A tleap script that builds the chain and sets N, CA, C and O, in Angstrom:
source leaprc.protein.ff14SB
mol = sequence {
  NMET LYS PHE GLY ILE LEU VAL ASN GLU GLY
  PRO TYR GLN HIE GLU ALA SER ASP SER ALA
  TYR LEU PHE CYS LYS ALA ALA ILE ALA LYS
  GLY HIE GLU VAL SER ARG VAL PHE PHE TYR
  HIE ASP GLY VAL ASN ASN ALA THR ARG LEU
  THR GLU PRO PRO GLN ASP ASP ARG ASN VAL
  VAL ALA ARG TRP SER LYS LEU ALA GLU GLU
  HIE GLY VAL ASP LEU VAL VAL CYS VAL ALA
  ALA ALA LEU ARG ARG GLY ILE LYS ASP GLU
  VAL LEU ALA PRO GLY PHE ARG ILE SER GLY
  LEU GLY GLN LEU VAL GLU ALA GLY ILE GLU
  ALA ASP ARG LEU VAL THR PHE GLY CASP
}
set mol.1.N position { 0.849 -1.178 0.000 }
set mol.1.CA position { 0.000 0.000 0.000 }
set mol.1.C position { 0.892 1.238 0.000 }
set mol.1.O position { 1.962 1.245 0.608 }
set mol.2.N position { 0.448 2.261 -0.674 }
set mol.2.CA position { 1.181 3.521 -0.762 }
set mol.2.C position { 0.487 4.568 0.103 }
set mol.2.O position { -0.701 4.841 -0.066 }
set mol.3.N position { 1.251 5.155 1.038 }
set mol.3.CA position { 0.702 6.138 1.968 }
set mol.3.C position { 1.231 7.533 1.677 }
set mol.3.O position { 2.394 7.712 1.316 }
set mol.4.N position { 0.367 8.504 1.839 }
set mol.4.CA position { 0.734 9.908 1.944 }
set mol.4.C position { 0.420 10.312 3.377 }
set mol.4.O position { -0.566 9.852 3.952 }
set mol.5.N position { 1.243 11.160 3.947 }
set mol.5.CA position { 1.087 11.541 5.356 }
set mol.5.C position { 0.971 13.058 5.444 }
set mol.5.O position { 1.693 13.783 4.760 }
set mol.6.N position { 0.058 13.533 6.289 }
set mol.6.CA position { -0.103 14.955 6.573 }
set mol.6.C position { 0.136 15.181 8.058 }
set mol.6.O position { -0.522 14.569 8.899 }
set mol.7.N position { 1.088 16.068 8.382 }
set mol.7.CA position { 1.408 16.395 9.777 }
set mol.7.C position { 1.052 17.854 10.012 }
set mol.7.O position { 1.599 18.745 9.362 }
set mol.8.N position { 0.130 18.100 10.949 }
set mol.8.CA position { -0.378 19.451 11.211 }
set mol.8.C position { 0.111 20.077 12.514 }
set mol.8.O position { -0.249 21.214 12.818 }
set mol.9.N position { 0.915 19.364 13.283 }
set mol.9.CA position { 1.352 19.869 14.592 }
set mol.9.C position { 2.870 19.876 14.699 }
set mol.9.O position { 3.563 19.121 14.018 }
set mol.10.N position { 3.367 20.745 15.567 }
set mol.10.CA position { 4.806 20.885 15.773 }
set mol.10.C position { 5.419 19.694 16.482 }
set mol.10.O position { 4.705 18.812 16.960 }
set mol.11.N position { 6.743 19.668 16.552 }
set mol.11.CA position { 7.440 18.480 17.049 }
set mol.11.C position { 7.392 18.263 18.555 }
set mol.11.O position { 7.528 17.123 19.000 }
set mol.12.N position { 7.206 19.295 19.351 }
set mol.12.CA position { 7.330 19.109 20.799 }
set mol.12.C position { 6.097 19.491 21.606 }
set mol.12.O position { 6.060 19.232 22.809 }
set mol.13.N position { 5.086 20.099 20.987 }
set mol.13.CA position { 3.906 20.494 21.751 }
set mol.13.C position { 2.722 19.559 21.577 }
set mol.13.O position { 1.671 19.770 22.184 }
set mol.14.N position { 2.877 18.532 20.760 }
set mol.14.CA position { 1.768 17.638 20.450 }
set mol.14.C position { 2.343 16.286 20.047 }
set mol.14.O position { 3.463 16.226 19.540 }
set mol.15.N position { 1.616 15.219 20.258 }
set mol.15.CA position { 2.111 13.879 19.913 }
set mol.15.C position { 1.974 13.536 18.431 }
set mol.15.O position { 2.431 12.477 18.003 }
set mol.16.N position { 1.357 14.410 17.646 }
set mol.16.CA position { 1.080 14.115 16.238 }
set mol.16.C position { 2.334 13.806 15.433 }
set mol.16.O position { 2.334 12.879 14.623 }
set mol.17.N position { 3.396 14.562 15.643 }
set mol.17.CA position { 4.627 14.326 14.883 }
set mol.17.C position { 5.255 12.984 15.244 }
set mol.17.O position { 5.685 12.239 14.364 }
set mol.18.N position { 5.307 12.680 16.530 }
set mol.18.CA position { 5.838 11.381 16.970 }
set mol.18.C position { 4.996 10.240 16.399 }
set mol.18.O position { 5.534 9.245 15.913 }
set mol.19.N position { 3.687 10.389 16.462 }
set mol.19.CA position { 2.795 9.341 15.948 }
set mol.19.C position { 2.971 9.162 14.443 }
set mol.19.O position { 2.999 8.033 13.951 }
set mol.20.N position { 3.089 10.262 13.713 }
set mol.20.CA position { 3.283 10.191 12.257 }
set mol.20.C position { 4.600 9.501 11.928 }
set mol.20.O position { 4.656 8.646 11.044 }
set mol.21.N position { 5.651 9.873 12.637 }
set mol.21.CA position { 6.961 9.261 12.399 }
set mol.21.C position { 6.923 7.754 12.681 }
set mol.21.O position { 7.409 6.958 11.877 }
set mol.22.N position { 6.355 7.375 13.806 }
set mol.22.CA position { 6.281 5.948 14.160 }
set mol.22.C position { 5.402 5.180 13.175 }
set mol.22.O position { 5.695 4.028 12.854 }
set mol.23.N position { 4.332 5.805 12.693 }
set mol.23.CA position { 3.487 5.186 11.671 }
set mol.23.C position { 4.301 4.939 10.400 }
set mol.23.O position { 4.243 3.855 9.819 }
set mol.24.N position { 5.053 5.944 9.976 }
set mol.24.CA position { 5.893 5.803 8.774 }
set mol.24.C position { 6.895 4.669 8.932 }
set mol.24.O position { 7.047 3.839 8.036 }
set mol.25.N position { 7.571 4.636 10.059 }
set mol.25.CA position { 8.570 3.580 10.309 }
set mol.25.C position { 7.914 2.195 10.272 }
set mol.25.O position { 8.456 1.267 9.671 }
set mol.26.N position { 6.765 2.057 10.904 }
set mol.26.CA position { 6.069 0.768 10.943 }
set mol.26.C position { 5.576 0.365 9.555 }
set mol.26.O position { 5.687 -0.800 9.173 }
set mol.27.N position { 5.038 1.310 8.806 }
set mol.27.CA position { 4.540 1.017 7.461 }
set mol.27.C position { 5.680 0.557 6.555 }
set mol.27.O position { 5.534 -0.417 5.817 }
set mol.28.N position { 6.795 1.244 6.609 }
set mol.28.CA position { 7.955 0.876 5.795 }
set mol.28.C position { 8.484 -0.490 6.205 }
set mol.28.O position { 8.849 -1.301 5.354 }
set mol.29.N position { 8.525 -0.743 7.504 }
set mol.29.CA position { 9.007 -2.041 8.004 }
set mol.29.C position { 8.119 -3.194 7.529 }
set mol.29.O position { 8.594 -4.318 7.369 }
set mol.30.N position { 6.836 -2.918 7.303 }
set mol.30.CA position { 5.897 -3.945 6.828 }
set mol.30.C position { 5.861 -4.035 5.303 }
set mol.30.O position { 5.064 -4.789 4.744 }
set mol.31.N position { 6.724 -3.265 4.626 }
set mol.31.CA position { 6.804 -3.355 3.178 }
set mol.31.C position { 5.938 -2.370 2.412 }
set mol.31.O position { 5.849 -2.449 1.187 }
set mol.32.N position { 5.301 -1.450 3.110 }
set mol.32.CA position { 4.489 -0.433 2.452 }
set mol.32.C position { 5.377 0.730 2.014 }
set mol.32.O position { 6.533 0.834 2.426 }
set mol.33.N position { 4.832 1.584 1.189 }
set mol.33.CA position { 5.574 2.754 0.719 }
set mol.33.C position { 4.985 4.018 1.336 }
set mol.33.O position { 3.769 4.205 1.355 }
set mol.34.N position { 5.858 4.877 1.837 }
set mol.34.CA position { 5.455 6.213 2.279 }
set mol.34.C position { 6.071 7.168 1.263 }
set mol.34.O position { 7.271 7.438 1.293 }
set mol.35.N position { 5.241 7.667 0.374 }
set mol.35.CA position { 5.752 8.467 -0.736 }
set mol.35.C position { 6.078 9.901 -0.331 }
set mol.35.O position { 7.074 10.469 -0.779 }
set mol.36.N position { 5.239 10.477 0.510 }
set mol.36.CA position { 5.443 11.883 0.877 }
set mol.36.C position { 4.860 12.153 2.252 }
set mol.36.O position { 3.812 11.623 2.619 }
set mol.37.N position { 5.568 12.997 3.011 }
set mol.37.CA position { 5.034 13.547 4.251 }
set mol.37.C position { 4.932 15.050 4.018 }
set mol.37.O position { 5.921 15.712 3.705 }
set mol.38.N position { 3.721 15.576 4.175 }
set mol.38.CA position { 3.472 17.000 3.969 }
set mol.38.C position { 3.266 17.645 5.333 }
set mol.38.O position { 2.418 17.210 6.111 }
set mol.39.N position { 4.039 18.678 5.617 }
set mol.39.CA position { 3.973 19.386 6.894 }
set mol.39.C position { 3.221 20.695 6.687 }
set mol.39.O position { 3.605 21.526 5.864 }
set mol.40.N position { 2.136 20.863 7.453 }
set mol.40.CA position { 1.218 21.985 7.267 }
set mol.40.C position { 0.917 22.607 8.620 }
set mol.40.O position { 1.150 21.978 9.652 }
set mol.41.N position { 0.411 23.810 8.636 }
set mol.41.CA position { 0.120 24.559 9.869 }
set mol.41.C position { 1.363 24.545 10.763 }
set mol.41.O position { 2.466 24.767 10.265 }
set mol.42.N position { 1.217 24.292 12.067 }
set mol.42.CA position { 2.384 24.261 12.953 }
set mol.42.C position { 3.302 23.077 12.674 }
set mol.42.O position { 4.416 23.023 13.196 }
set mol.43.N position { 2.856 22.141 11.871 }
set mol.43.CA position { 3.688 21.009 11.496 }
set mol.43.C position { 4.963 21.421 10.766 }
set mol.43.O position { 5.930 20.661 10.735 }
set mol.44.N position { 4.973 22.622 10.176 }
set mol.44.CA position { 6.177 23.088 9.481 }
set mol.44.C position { 7.356 23.238 10.439 }
set mol.44.O position { 8.508 23.251 10.006 }
set mol.45.N position { 7.076 23.352 11.731 }
set mol.45.CA position { 8.161 23.474 12.719 }
set mol.45.C position { 8.982 22.192 12.848 }
set mol.45.O position { 10.045 22.200 13.469 }
set mol.46.N position { 8.505 21.105 12.276 }
set mol.46.CA position { 9.276 19.864 12.253 }
set mol.46.C position { 10.476 19.958 11.319 }
set mol.46.O position { 11.365 19.108 11.363 }
set mol.47.N position { 10.504 20.984 10.475 }
set mol.47.CA position { 11.499 21.063 9.403 }
set mol.47.C position { 12.687 21.967 9.695 }
set mol.47.O position { 13.625 22.004 8.899 }
set mol.48.N position { 12.683 22.680 10.781 }
set mol.48.CA position { 13.745 23.643 11.021 }
set mol.48.C position { 14.960 23.018 11.705 }
set mol.48.O position { 14.834 22.306 12.702 }
set mol.49.N position { 16.126 23.298 11.152 }
set mol.49.CA position { 17.370 22.787 11.734 }
set mol.49.C position { 17.803 23.611 12.948 }
set mol.49.O position { 18.829 23.312 13.560 }
set mol.50.N position { 17.041 24.634 13.299 }
set mol.50.CA position { 17.398 25.506 14.413 }
set mol.50.C position { 16.989 24.946 15.769 }
set mol.50.O position { 17.336 25.521 16.801 }
set mol.51.N position { 16.261 23.839 15.786 }
set mol.51.CA position { 15.885 23.240 17.073 }
set mol.51.C position { 17.102 22.568 17.705 }
set mol.51.O position { 17.911 21.949 17.014 }
set mol.52.N position { 17.219 22.696 19.007 }
set mol.52.CA position { 18.309 22.065 19.752 }
set mol.52.C position { 17.750 21.407 21.008 }
set mol.52.O position { 17.835 21.973 22.098 }
set mol.53.N position { 17.179 20.214 20.860 }
set mol.53.CA position { 16.632 19.533 22.034 }
set mol.53.C position { 17.756 19.094 22.984 }
set mol.53.O position { 18.887 18.889 22.544 }
set mol.54.N position { 17.459 18.951 24.268 }
set mol.54.CA position { 18.458 18.459 25.214 }
set mol.54.C position { 18.958 17.070 24.795 }
set mol.54.O position { 18.264 16.337 24.091 }
set mol.55.N position { 20.157 16.724 25.235 }
set mol.55.CA position { 20.768 15.446 24.856 }
set mol.55.C position { 19.927 14.243 25.255 }
set mol.55.O position { 19.953 13.217 24.575 }
set mol.56.N position { 19.183 14.357 26.348 }
set mol.56.CA position { 18.398 13.214 26.822 }
set mol.56.C position { 16.978 13.194 26.230 }
set mol.56.O position { 16.150 12.381 26.639 }
set mol.57.N position { 16.699 14.080 25.276 }
set mol.57.CA position { 15.392 14.126 24.629 }
set mol.57.C position { 15.523 13.655 23.185 }
set mol.57.O position { 16.618 13.655 22.623 }
set mol.58.N position { 14.416 13.259 22.594 }
set mol.58.CA position { 14.445 12.825 21.193 }
set mol.58.C position { 14.628 14.037 20.285 }
set mol.58.O position { 14.150 15.129 20.592 }
set mol.59.N position { 15.321 13.840 19.168 }
set mol.59.CA position { 15.511 14.903 18.198 }
set mol.59.C position { 14.566 14.617 17.033 }
set mol.59.O position { 14.912 13.894 16.098 }
set mol.60.N position { 13.387 15.187 17.104 }
set mol.60.CA position { 12.326 14.898 16.143 }
set mol.60.C position { 12.748 15.284 14.730 }
set mol.60.O position { 12.521 14.523 13.789 }
set mol.61.N position { 13.347 16.435 14.572 }
set mol.61.CA position { 13.755 16.915 13.249 }
set mol.61.C position { 14.779 15.966 12.635 }
set mol.61.O position { 14.674 15.617 11.459 }
set mol.62.N position { 15.764 15.549 13.421 }
set mol.62.CA position { 16.796 14.627 12.922 }
set mol.62.C position { 16.188 13.280 12.533 }
set mol.62.O position { 16.637 12.652 11.574 }
set mol.63.N position { 15.177 12.836 13.266 }
set mol.63.CA position { 14.528 11.560 12.913 }
set mol.63.C position { 13.883 11.642 11.538 }
set mol.63.O position { 14.004 10.720 10.732 }
set mol.64.N position { 13.190 12.761 11.270 }
set mol.64.CA position { 12.565 12.933 9.957 }
set mol.64.C position { 13.627 12.974 8.855 }
set mol.64.O position { 13.461 12.355 7.804 }
set mol.65.N position { 14.713 13.703 9.097 }
set mol.65.CA position { 15.787 13.788 8.101 }
set mol.65.C position { 16.373 12.413 7.803 }
set mol.65.O position { 16.647 12.083 6.649 }
set mol.66.N position { 16.562 11.625 8.836 }
set mol.66.CA position { 17.115 10.279 8.661 }
set mol.66.C position { 16.145 9.387 7.884 }
set mol.66.O position { 16.573 8.586 7.054 }
set mol.67.N position { 14.848 9.519 8.145 }
set mol.67.CA position { 13.844 8.751 7.421 }
set mol.67.C position { 13.897 9.070 5.926 }
set mol.67.O position { 13.817 8.172 5.088 }
set mol.68.N position { 14.031 10.348 5.605 }
set mol.68.CA position { 14.118 10.765 4.199 }
set mol.68.C position { 15.369 10.194 3.551 }
set mol.68.O position { 15.325 9.702 2.423 }
set mol.69.N position { 16.470 10.261 4.259 }
set mol.69.CA position { 17.743 9.780 3.711 }
set mol.69.C position { 17.735 8.266 3.498 }
set mol.69.O position { 18.171 7.784 2.453 }
set mol.70.N position { 17.251 7.528 4.469 }
set mol.70.CA position { 17.311 6.062 4.415 }
set mol.70.C position { 16.253 5.436 3.512 }
set mol.70.O position { 16.483 4.374 2.932 }
set mol.71.N position { 15.093 6.087 3.387 }
set mol.71.CA position { 13.982 5.453 2.675 }
set mol.71.C position { 13.445 6.282 1.505 }
set mol.71.O position { 12.458 5.895 0.879 }
set mol.72.N position { 14.076 7.407 1.207 }
set mol.72.CA position { 13.660 8.216 0.072 }
set mol.72.C position { 12.298 8.862 0.225 }
set mol.72.O position { 11.627 9.142 -0.769 }
set mol.73.N position { 11.887 9.101 1.453 }
set mol.73.CA position { 10.596 9.748 1.697 }
set mol.73.C position { 10.713 11.240 1.383 }
set mol.73.O position { 11.645 11.904 1.835 }
set mol.74.N position { 9.770 11.755 0.613 }
set mol.74.CA position { 9.736 13.162 0.236 }
set mol.74.C position { 9.116 13.957 1.387 }
set mol.74.O position { 7.940 13.770 1.702 }
set mol.75.N position { 9.890 14.838 2.013 }
set mol.75.CA position { 9.417 15.662 3.123 }
set mol.75.C position { 9.144 17.066 2.599 }
set mol.75.O position { 10.075 17.808 2.287 }
set mol.76.N position { 7.870 17.428 2.502 }
set mol.76.CA position { 7.469 18.700 1.899 }
set mol.76.C position { 6.853 19.608 2.958 }
set mol.76.O position { 5.997 19.191 3.737 }
set mol.77.N position { 7.307 20.850 2.967 }
set mol.77.CA position { 6.848 21.860 3.915 }
set mol.77.C position { 6.007 22.883 3.160 }
set mol.77.O position { 6.442 23.408 2.135 }
set mol.78.N position { 4.823 23.167 3.653 }
set mol.78.CA position { 3.935 24.144 3.014 }
set mol.78.C position { 4.573 25.531 3.042 }
set mol.78.O position { 4.930 26.031 4.108 }
set mol.79.N position { 4.715 26.146 1.881 }
set mol.79.CA position { 5.387 27.438 1.773 }
set mol.79.C position { 4.673 28.527 2.564 }
set mol.79.O position { 5.324 29.288 3.280 }
set mol.80.N position { 3.363 28.620 2.452 }
set mol.80.CA position { 2.631 29.691 3.138 }
set mol.80.C position { 2.718 29.532 4.655 }
set mol.80.O position { 2.965 30.504 5.369 }
set mol.81.N position { 2.517 28.321 5.143 }
set mol.81.CA position { 2.592 28.071 6.586 }
set mol.81.C position { 4.008 28.301 7.101 }
set mol.81.O position { 4.194 28.816 8.204 }
set mol.82.N position { 5.002 27.923 6.310 }
set mol.82.CA position { 6.402 28.097 6.715 }
set mol.82.C position { 6.756 29.576 6.810 }
set mol.82.O position { 7.333 30.014 7.805 }
set mol.83.N position { 6.419 30.335 5.793 }
set mol.83.CA position { 6.766 31.759 5.793 }
set mol.83.C position { 6.080 32.506 6.934 }
set mol.83.O position { 6.659 33.427 7.510 }
set mol.84.N position { 4.843 32.110 7.264 }
set mol.84.CA position { 4.144 32.725 8.403 }
set mol.84.C position { 4.905 32.511 9.710 }
set mol.84.O position { 4.794 33.306 10.643 }
set mol.85.N position { 5.675 31.432 9.763 }
set mol.85.CA position { 6.394 31.076 10.995 }
set mol.85.C position { 7.892 31.350 10.888 }
set mol.85.O position { 8.667 30.909 11.737 }
set mol.86.N position { 8.298 32.069 9.855 }
set mol.86.CA position { 9.703 32.451 9.712 }
set mol.86.C position { 10.618 31.350 9.222 }
set mol.86.O position { 11.834 31.433 9.393 }
set mol.87.N position { 10.057 30.329 8.619 }
set mol.87.CA position { 10.867 29.215 8.124 }
set mol.87.C position { 11.082 29.392 6.624 }
set mol.87.O position { 10.134 29.425 5.840 }
set mol.88.N position { 12.346 29.504 6.249 }
set mol.88.CA position { 12.733 29.676 4.849 }
set mol.88.C position { 13.714 28.573 4.477 }
set mol.88.O position { 14.143 27.802 5.335 }
set mol.89.N position { 14.063 28.501 3.211 }
set mol.89.CA position { 14.971 27.461 2.721 }
set mol.89.C position { 16.249 27.357 3.540 }
set mol.89.O position { 16.725 26.256 3.816 }
set mol.90.N position { 16.806 28.503 3.930 }
set mol.90.CA position { 18.099 28.487 4.615 }
set mol.90.C position { 18.061 27.881 6.022 }
set mol.90.O position { 19.119 27.598 6.585 }
set mol.91.N position { 16.889 27.677 6.596 }
set mol.91.CA position { 16.818 27.064 7.922 }
set mol.91.C position { 16.259 25.637 7.894 }
set mol.91.O position { 16.039 25.034 8.944 }
set mol.92.N position { 16.031 25.106 6.701 }
set mol.92.CA position { 15.493 23.746 6.608 }
set mol.92.C position { 16.547 22.704 6.975 }
set mol.92.O position { 17.720 22.825 6.622 }
set mol.93.N position { 16.101 21.694 7.682 }
set mol.93.CA position { 16.957 20.550 7.992 }
set mol.93.C position { 17.136 19.710 6.725 }
set mol.93.O position { 16.337 19.819 5.795 }
set mol.94.N position { 18.164 18.884 6.680 }
set mol.94.CA position { 18.382 18.036 5.502 }
set mol.94.C position { 17.171 17.147 5.217 }
set mol.94.O position { 16.542 16.615 6.131 }
set mol.95.N position { 16.860 17.001 3.930 }
set mol.95.CA position { 15.768 16.136 3.509 }
set mol.95.C position { 14.439 16.837 3.319 }
set mol.95.O position { 13.534 16.286 2.693 }
set mol.96.N position { 14.307 18.050 3.852 }
set mol.96.CA position { 13.068 18.812 3.722 }
set mol.96.C position { 13.152 19.757 2.528 }
set mol.96.O position { 14.234 20.207 2.150 }
set mol.97.N position { 11.992 20.049 1.939 }
set mol.97.CA position { 11.923 21.056 0.889 }
set mol.97.C position { 10.611 21.823 1.028 }
set mol.97.O position { 9.614 21.298 1.524 }
set mol.98.N position { 10.636 23.065 0.582 }
set mol.98.CA position { 9.444 23.910 0.645 }
set mol.98.C position { 8.721 23.858 -0.691 }
set mol.98.O position { 9.348 23.940 -1.747 }
set mol.99.N position { 7.407 23.721 -0.641 }
set mol.99.CA position { 6.593 23.714 -1.852 }
set mol.99.C position { 5.167 24.110 -1.477 }
set mol.99.O position { 4.894 24.457 -0.328 }
set mol.100.N position { 4.272 24.058 -2.440 }
set mol.100.CA position { 2.901 24.494 -2.223 }
set mol.100.C position { 1.931 23.367 -1.921 }
set mol.100.O position { 2.305 22.196 -1.872 }
set mol.101.N position { 0.684 23.746 -1.720 }
set mol.101.CA position { -0.376 22.791 -1.389 }
set mol.101.C position { -0.636 21.782 -2.500 }
set mol.101.O position { -1.220 20.726 -2.254 }
set mol.102.N position { -0.212 22.093 -3.706 }
set mol.102.CA position { -0.367 21.146 -4.806 }
set mol.102.C position { 0.324 19.820 -4.510 }
set mol.102.O position { -0.105 18.769 -4.988 }
set mol.103.N position { 1.395 19.873 -3.721 }
set mol.103.CA position { 2.107 18.652 -3.345 }
set mol.103.C position { 1.262 17.776 -2.416 }
set mol.103.O position { 1.350 16.549 -2.459 }
set mol.104.N position { 0.443 18.417 -1.577 }
set mol.104.CA position { -0.473 17.663 -0.709 }
set mol.104.C position { -1.575 17.028 -1.552 }
set mol.104.O position { -1.917 15.861 -1.361 }
set mol.105.N position { -2.122 17.794 -2.476 }
set mol.105.CA position { -3.164 17.271 -3.355 }
set mol.105.C position { -2.618 16.086 -4.156 }
set mol.105.O position { -3.274 15.050 -4.265 }
set mol.106.N position { -1.424 16.243 -4.709 }
set mol.106.CA position { -0.808 15.167 -5.480 }
set mol.106.C position { -0.595 13.916 -4.631 }
set mol.106.O position { -0.827 12.801 -5.097 }
set mol.107.N position { -0.150 14.101 -3.378 }
set mol.107.CA position { 0.042 12.959 -2.479 }
set mol.107.C position { -1.279 12.234 -2.248 }
set mol.107.O position { -1.328 11.004 -2.232 }
set mol.108.N position { -2.344 13.002 -2.072 }
set mol.108.CA position { -3.657 12.404 -1.857 }
set mol.108.C position { -4.170 11.644 -3.067 }
set mol.108.O position { -4.829 10.615 -2.922 }
set mol.109.N position { -3.876 12.139 -4.248 }
set mol.109.CA position { -4.308 11.482 -5.483 }
set mol.109.C position { -3.509 10.204 -5.736 }
set mol.109.O position { -4.073 9.168 -6.088 }
set mol.110.N position { -2.193 10.289 -5.553 }
set mol.110.CA position { -1.321 9.171 -5.904 }
set mol.110.C position { -1.281 8.058 -4.856 }
set mol.110.O position { -0.990 6.908 -5.185 }
set mol.111.N position { -1.567 8.389 -3.612 }
set mol.111.CA position { -1.501 7.390 -2.541 }
set mol.111.C position { -2.801 6.590 -2.466 }
set mol.111.O position { -3.862 7.044 -2.894 }
set mol.112.N position { -2.681 5.389 -1.909 }
set mol.112.CA position { -3.880 4.603 -1.622 }
set mol.112.C position { -4.624 5.187 -0.419 }
set mol.112.O position { -5.852 5.131 -0.343 }
set mol.113.N position { -3.859 5.744 0.511 }
set mol.113.CA position { -4.428 6.362 1.720 }
set mol.113.C position { -3.636 7.608 2.066 }
set mol.113.O position { -2.408 7.612 1.981 }
set mol.114.N position { -4.335 8.667 2.456 }
set mol.114.CA position { -3.706 9.863 3.004 }
set mol.114.C position { -4.062 9.886 4.484 }
set mol.114.O position { -5.235 9.998 4.838 }
set mol.115.N position { -3.073 9.781 5.337 }
set mol.115.CA position { -3.290 9.689 6.772 }
set mol.115.C position { -2.893 11.010 7.412 }
set mol.115.O position { -1.788 11.503 7.185 }
set mol.116.N position { -3.786 11.588 8.210 }
set mol.116.CA position { -3.572 12.890 8.831 }
set mol.116.C position { -3.252 12.735 10.321 }
set mol.116.O position { -3.894 11.961 11.032 }
set mol.117.N position { -2.249 13.486 10.774 }
set mol.117.CA position { -1.873 13.496 12.188 }
set mol.117.C position { -1.959 14.920 12.702 }
set mol.117.O position { -1.296 15.812 12.173 }
set mol.118.N position { -2.775 15.144 13.732 }
set mol.118.CA position { -2.976 16.476 14.299 }
set mol.118.C position { -4.234 17.110 13.739 }
set mol.118.O position { -4.791 16.667 12.734 }
set mol.119.N position { -4.664 18.165 14.423 }
set mol.119.CA position { -5.910 18.859 14.040 }
set mol.119.C position { -5.794 19.574 12.721 }
set mol.119.O position { -6.754 20.198 12.270 }
savepdb mol mol.pdb
quit
């Protein structure tokens, strides 16, 4: 099965990002494809390399970057939501790219299921 993922919440104030990441890892481990993760609303905060979590805490941004690198998952950040929050190309973590809502629509069309995490 081919999944598209939508993440609407930031990395540390809500469980949505953790749940989305764990869902992606489990789906890939079971042989499914995760073609794209689209970060929207506060979810765009998952993409900034400026986060510095404490050493004993999980690094949510680094986990997403590693997922993209190891499994070729397309990590897309909504341009309008990103710019509203001060996130531009120069602050993106590795593996993330900024694009428009058309990428979310395309993910929904091409995937067998579009799974949403967060409000």
